[in-house]
C-alpha positions in Angstrom: -0.1 -0.1 -0.2 1.2 3.4 -0.8 0.8 6.0 1.8 -0.7 9.2 1.3 2.7 11.8 1.5 2.9 13.9 4.6 3.1 17.8 3.7 5.8 19.6 5.2 4.1 22.8 5.9 6.9 24.5 6.6 8.7 23.8 3.1 5.6 24.8 1.2 5.1 28.1 -0.5 2.3 30.2 0.2 0.8 29.2 -3.4 1.3 25.5 -2.7 -0.4 25.7 0.9 -3.2 27.8 -0.2 -3.7 25.3 -3.2 -3.7 22.5 -0.7 -6.6 24.3 1.4 -8.5 24.6 -1.8 -8.0 20.9 -2.1 -9.4 20.0 1.0 -12.0 22.1 0.9 -13.1 21.0 -2.7 -13.0 17.3 -0.6 -15.6 18.1 1.6 -19.4 17.8 0.5 -20.9 17.8 3.7 -18.8 18.4 7.0 -19.0 16.1 9.5 -20.6 18.3 12.4 -23.4 17.1 14.4 -26.8 18.7 13.7 -26.4 20.9 17.2 -23.6 22.5 15.6 -25.5 24.6 13.7 -23.8 27.7 13.9 -20.7 26.0 12.5 -22.7 24.3 9.1 -23.5 28.2 8.9 -19.7 29.0 8.9 -19.0 26.4 6.3 -22.0 27.8 3.9 -20.3 31.0 4.5 -17.0 29.7 3.2 -18.7 27.9 0.3 -19.9 31.4 -0.8 -16.6 33.0 -0.3 -14.8 30.7 -3.2 -18.3 30.9 -5.3 -18.2 34.6 -5.0 -19.0 35.4 -8.6 -22.3 33.8 -8.4 -22.5 33.2 -4.7 -24.6 30.2 -3.2 -28.3 29.3 -2.9 -30.4 26.9 -0.7 -30.4 24.6 -3.8 -26.9 25.0 -4.0 -25.8 23.6 -0.5 -28.4 21.2 -1.1 -26.9 19.7 -4.0 -23.5 19.6 -2.1 -24.5 18.2 1.2 -27.4 15.7 -0.3 -27.1 15.6 -3.8 -26.4 11.7 -4.2 -28.2 10.7 -1.4 -31.2 8.5 -1.4 -33.9 8.6 1.0 -35.7 5.7 1.9 -39.1 8.2 2.5 -40.4 11.5 2.2 -40.1 12.3 5.7 -36.1 12.0 5.7 -35.9 14.4 2.8 -38.1 16.7 4.6 -35.8 16.7 8.0 -32.8 17.6 5.4 -34.6 20.6 4.3 -35.9 21.4 7.5 -32.1 21.1 9.0 -31.0 23.1 6.0 -33.6 26.0 6.8 -32.4 26.3 10.1 -29.0 26.8 8.9 -30.0 29.7 6.6 -32.2 31.0 9.4 -28.8 31.4 11.2 -27.1 33.1 8.5 -30.3 35.5 8.4 -29.5 35.9 12.2 -25.8 37.1 11.6 -26.9 39.6 8.9 -28.8 41.6 11.7 -26.3 40.7 14.3 -23.3 41.7 12.5 -24.9 44.7 10.0 -22.5 46.4 8.3 -19.5 43.9 9.7 -21.2 41.3 7.6 -19.0 40.8 4.8 -21.9 38.8 2.8 -25.8 39.7 1.5 -28.5 37.7 1.2 -29.3 39.1 -2.1 -33.2 38.6 -3.0 -33.3 36.5 0.2 -31.8 33.9 -2.1 -28.7 33.9 -2.6 -25.8 34.5 -0.2 -22.9 36.4 -1.8 -19.6 38.2 -0.8 -20.0 42.1 -0.8 -18.0 44.2 -3.3 -15.6 46.9 -1.8 -15.0 45.3 1.6 -14.1 47.0 4.4 -11.2 46.3 7.0 -14.0 45.0 9.4 -15.6 42.9 6.9 -11.9 41.2 6.3 -11.4 40.6 9.4 -14.8 38.8 9.9 -13.5 36.6 6.6 -9.9 36.1 8.7 -11.8 34.9 12.0 -13.9 32.9 10.0 -10.7 31.5 8.3 -9.2 30.7 11.7 -12.2 29.0 12.8 -11.8 26.1 9.7 -8.0 24.8 10.6 -9.1 21.7 9.4 -9.1 23.1 5.9 -6.5 25.7 6.5 -4.2 23.5 7.9 -1.2 24.6 6.3 -1.6 27.9 7.4 -2.3 26.7 11.0 0.8 28.5 12.7 0.1 31.7 11.0 -3.5 31.7 12.1 -3.0 30.7 15.6 -0.1 33.2 16.3 -2.1 36.4 14.7 -5.4 35.2 16.3 -3.2 35.8 19.6 -2.5 39.4 18.6 -6.1 40.1 17.4 -7.2 39.1 20.8 -4.2 41.0 22.5 -5.8 44.0 20.6 -9.2 43.6 21.5 -8.6 43.2 25.4 -6.5 46.4 25.1 -9.3 48.2 23.5 -11.7 46.7 25.8 -10.2 47.5 29.2 -9.3 51.0 30.6 -6.2 52.8 29.5 -4.4 52.6 32.7 -4.6 48.4 32.3 -1.8 46.5 31.8 -2.0 43.9 28.9 0.8 41.5 27.9 1.1 38.5 25.7 2.4 35.4 27.7 2.1 33.0 24.7 4.1 33.0 21.3 4.7 36.6 21.4 5.8 37.0 25.3 8.4 39.4 26.7 8.7 36.8 29.6 12.1 34.9 29.2 13.2 31.8 30.0 11.5 28.1 30.7 7.9 27.8 31.9 9.0 28.1 35.8 11.0 31.3 35.1 8.2 33.0 33.3 5.5 32.2 36.1 8.0 33.7 38.4 8.6 36.8 36.5 4.8 37.0 36.1 4.2 36.6 39.7 6.6 39.4 40.5 4.9 41.6 37.9 1.5 41.0 39.8 2.6 41.2 43.3 1.6 37.7 44.1 3.5 34.7 45.7 4.1 31.5 43.9 3.1 28.2 45.1 6.4 26.1 45.1 5.4 22.9 45.5 2.7 23.2 42.5 5.4 25.0 40.3 8.1 22.8 40.9 6.1 20.2 39.4 6.3 21.8 36.0 9.4 20.1 34.3 12.5 22.6 33.6 12.5 21.4 30.1 9.4 23.2 29.6 9.5 26.4 27.6 5.6 26.6 26.9 3.2 29.2 28.4 1.2 26.5 30.4 -1.9 27.2 29.0 -1.8 31.5 29.5 -1.7 33.2 26.3 -2.6 36.8 27.2 -2.2 38.1 30.9 -4.2 41.5 32.2 -4.8 43.5 35.0 -5.8 46.8 36.7 -2.7 48.1 38.5 -3.0 49.9 41.9 0.0 52.1 43.1 0.2 50.4 46.7 1.4 47.4 44.8 -0.8 45.0 46.8 -1.7 41.7 45.0 -5.5 42.3 45.3 -6.5 43.6 42.1 -8.7 42.7 38.9 -6.6 40.0 36.9 -7.5 38.7 33.6 -6.1 35.1 32.6 -6.7 34.5 28.7 -6.7 31.7 26.7 -7.0 32.0 22.8 -8.3 29.0 21.0 -8.9 28.4 17.2 -9.5 24.7 17.1 -12.8 23.3 17.4 -12.0 21.3 20.8 -12.3 24.8 22.5 -13.9 23.4 25.5 -11.4 21.4 26.7 -9.2 24.3 26.2 -10.6 26.4 29.5 -9.0 24.2 31.8 -5.5 25.7 31.3 -5.8 29.1 32.7 -7.4 27.4 35.7 -4.0 25.5 36.4 -2.7 29.1 37.1 -4.6 29.0 40.3 -2.1 26.3 41.3 0.8 28.2 40.8 0.1 31.7 41.8 -1.8 33.0 45.2 -4.2 35.3 44.2 -5.0 37.2 47.0 -8.7 37.8 48.1 -10.1 37.6 44.4 -10.1 35.2 42.1 -8.8 36.3 38.4 -11.4 36.6 35.8 -10.8 33.5 33.6 -11.2 34.9 29.5 -11.5 32.7 26.4 -11.0 34.5 23.2 -12.6 32.2 20.1 -13.0 32.8 16.5 -16.4 31.6 16.2 -19.7 33.1 16.1 -21.4 32.0 19.2 -24.4 34.8 19.9 -27.9 33.2 19.7 -30.0 36.5 18.6 -33.3 35.5 20.1 -32.0 34.0 23.5 -29.3 36.4 23.8 -26.9 33.6 24.7 -24.5 31.5 23.4 -24.9 28.6 21.0 -23.1 25.5 22.7 -23.8 27.2 26.1 -23.3 23.9 27.8 -19.6 23.9 26.3 -18.7 27.3 28.6 -17.7 26.7 32.1 -19.0 28.9 34.9 -17.0 32.0 35.9 -15.7 32.3 32.0 -16.0 35.9 30.2 -15.7 35.0 26.2 -15.0 36.9 23.4 -16.1 35.3 20.3 -16.4 36.5 16.6 -19.2 39.3 17.5 -17.3 40.6 20.7 -14.0 40.8 19.0 -15.2 42.6 15.8 -16.7 44.8 18.2 -13.4 45.8 19.9 -10.5 45.3 17.3 -9.6 48.6 16.0 -6.0 47.8 15.4 -5.5 48.4 11.5 -1.9 46.8 11.5 -3.6 43.4 11.0 -4.0 44.3 7.5 -0.1 43.6 7.3 -0.6 39.7 9.0 0.0 36.6 7.1 -3.9 35.8 7.9 -4.7 38.9 6.1 -2.9 37.8 3.2 -4.8 34.3 2.9 -8.3 36.4 3.4 -7.0 38.5 0.3 -5.9 35.6 -1.6 -9.1 34.2 -0.9 -11.1 37.2 -2.4 -8.9 37.3 -5.3 -9.4 33.5 -6.0 -11.5 32.9 -9.1 -14.4 30.2 -8.2 -13.8 29.0 -11.6 -10.1 27.6 -10.7 -11.1 25.7 -7.5 -13.1 23.4 -9.7 -10.1 21.6 -11.2 -7.1 21.8 -8.7 -5.1 18.2 -8.9 -1.4 18.6 -6.6 
């Protein structure tokens, strides 16, 4: 048996990486989400519309892609599939009202989902978050997408908090030096907190990673007392973000927070706001005492146009410029 060749993402050119993404997208007739992951299906349809921007996509286009070769045993099964797609398109309509001018698509004649012309920076930021939420498709760019998403999250938190707040990156772009133990001790000094020596000594000296903390922020007082509002932030692009919430909680073992608990915070590129209920899709995924910045909230507080020079925006521009007719016959 000849095994499928492994792709060396670092050795591939930008064009090769992008072509691999298109190939992966074309090989997916219907994503394998559960039916409850209705917002993820809406994302996939938006991606479909992005690559079919000349004509957009209709209900029938999506129906053909998802169920075109499916043989039904009875009309009830067919009705179930149509009802499911209607629900997905209702989510898309909700997004039009939720995101307003920030939404990069229009639902033309209540029939065709079409990419807008003359996209704004906010429109492109939406597309960058959409792409970052699809790492299974954009896997060749994963390192760039996740690193850029951390920078976006930093800029959002910086804008969200008061001017006097201290906001620092603790992940890939951190100023803290050394192994994980050293970084955490430096952080403790900045926060005017003591460390739990026994717990911290359980971390391997060979570990140079951030131990799950991507961004740290706090509201300082001149008195240097450790009693202060502290934000421990995790940035997660993968669809298993539910499990990532435990990462920042381990810092309650490493640091002796004084008289107040830290605010655990999660940044994700997914669209979670459920308009009618004013709650999250998959609310059961989110742990108690967590502050969540999802796609809408990120767009609301992101005003750093330096993102336009990022590798993620380069991928976005390539998607916008990509002619849909080309993505029909790509072979590598």
